[in-house]
C-alpha positions, 0 to 999 in steps of 0.5 A: 499500500502507498503510505499517506504522506497527506496524512496529518499526525498530531505531534503536540504534547508528545515531549517534541522537540519540534512541537513543544519547544516552542515558547523556549525557542520562539517566544510563543507556544503557537508557532506552526514548526517548520524548523528542526529537521525531523519529518511529519510522517510515520516511519516505513512499515517495516520499521514500525512493524519490527518495533511493535514486535519488539515492545511486545517482545517486553525485555530490553536487554544488551544487544549484540551488533551481528553480522547483519547490522553490518551487513544492512549497512555496507550492503545498503551504500554498496546499492544505493551509493556505489561505495563498499565499507568494509563491516570491520570499518564501522562504529555505532555512535549515538548521534552523528554530533556526538560522532563528530565531537569525539573525531575532533578530539581524537585526531586533532590536538589543542590548537588545531585549525578546523575549516567549516563551510559557512553557512553550516549546520550550527553546531559544527563551529561549537563543536570546534571551539568546545574542543579548544579547536581553532575556527577556520571558514570557507566561506561558500560563494553565491552564484545567482541564487546557487552555491559554490566552494570558494577553492582558492580560499580553501586552499590558503586555508588548508596550508594552516588546518589538521580537519576539515568538516565537510556537510555533504550534502550541505545543510543549509543550502541544498547542494550535492556536491559533484564529482568533480567539487569533491574531487578538488576537495580531496586533492587539496586535503591530501596535499596539505595533510588535511583529515576530512571528517564528512558528515552524509547524514543527509546522503539517502535524500538526493532528487535526480538528476544529483547523485549522492557520491561518499566523498571516501568512494573517490579512491583509496588514497582519499578514503584513508584521510576521510572519516564518514558520518552516516546514519538513517536517522533522516532516512526514515524519519529517526532521529531519537533512537540513536542509529548513528555509525562512522565509518573509518578505513585507515587504521590508525584513525581507527584506533585514535578514535576508538581510544577516546570512544571505547572508555566512554561506552558509545557503542552501547546500541538500543535494541529500538535502534538496531532493529530499526536501521536492519528493517529500514536499510532492508525493507525500507528502499519503495517506502524512500522512493515514494517520499522523495517523490512526495518531497519534490512535490512540495519543493515545487508547491514552494518555488511555484507559490513564492514565484507568484505571489512572492517573486522576491523571495529567492529559494536556493535550488533543493539537490538534496535534504528536505530543508529548503533555503529562503532568501528575504534579502531584497526586501532590505530587513534586518536579521531581528526584524525579519525574524520578528516578522517570521515569529509574530506575524507569519506565526511561524518556527523557522530557523533563522538564518545567522544561526548558520554562520557568516552568509546566513543574514537574511535568509530562512531555513524550512523544514518541507517534510511535512503533509502538503496542506500544512506547507500550503498554509506555511506559505499563506502565512509567510505571504500575509506577513511579508505582504503586510511590511510592504504594504507599510 
């Protein structure tokens, strides 16, 4: 049976970060939340089924990560991304941010410089700075309303850096890096002995004709300087189940990571996350295909609606993720005025562009992984809020 992505599922009063934290985050409890990156869709039936069976069993003891677990991951990557991952190179971690934080601490030293590429996922600079490392910002370039990498600047910063944290696909600008772009990144990092920590959590959420390429798949040489962070959490809407993992090919990097992670017992997976991962990766592909089609329809709705009713709001091309990057700069609002207008007049909870670092001013990030009727209402609210300001 096709999945009903139009179903509106009440999430209020479920202790949901997205739905029950509005007062703290936006100053009002009644915002329509289209911010944090989880979806308003039920997980695939194959995942729900295995979780129901697990609950009914009634015993939730310590779990082994068996060959079934590792094979589900490696088969998925070989099938979906043409990337062969050795099961012995896979290490469970509670989340991708946990993994990145550990990697920074395990593979770099106090005072080392680490490159990020803003506007980018806001925990990245926090990870660097709270680890007593120094931040280098290789800001993305705008070419029209599409983003690219400033390779000349990256080359210069790589001379001083120990690590690059790569966001691939990129959150929030929605880019899926092409092979030639990834190759240039890898060549620069190889030339200057810079490690790559690649956050590829959105790798399954890519729209034709684009295709995600794992940077570690470019060559054995690149794979040896790369640690890749993955999870099925965005793919199948499982973010609270702790399903992330890292793949590390180089034995010295593996040992360094394990020296930090093992004493912290980070490999203690929970039964629900383990079984959800296996179910999703082995039986969830048809659902994912339906999801991607629905999300593409939502993106077309955003482009068509704003193009007709608010043409001054520019929408960045969405190559991957379900996070749309909206450019309000033509209106000349201050960041504070734009945020207030979205919250107070539109009654929406979006992600404020400046939180993603340099280049985020004048932008808002909108999560479109919701029923289409909710998205339509949100677009109408934006039109009324911005139109009211324009009329003054």
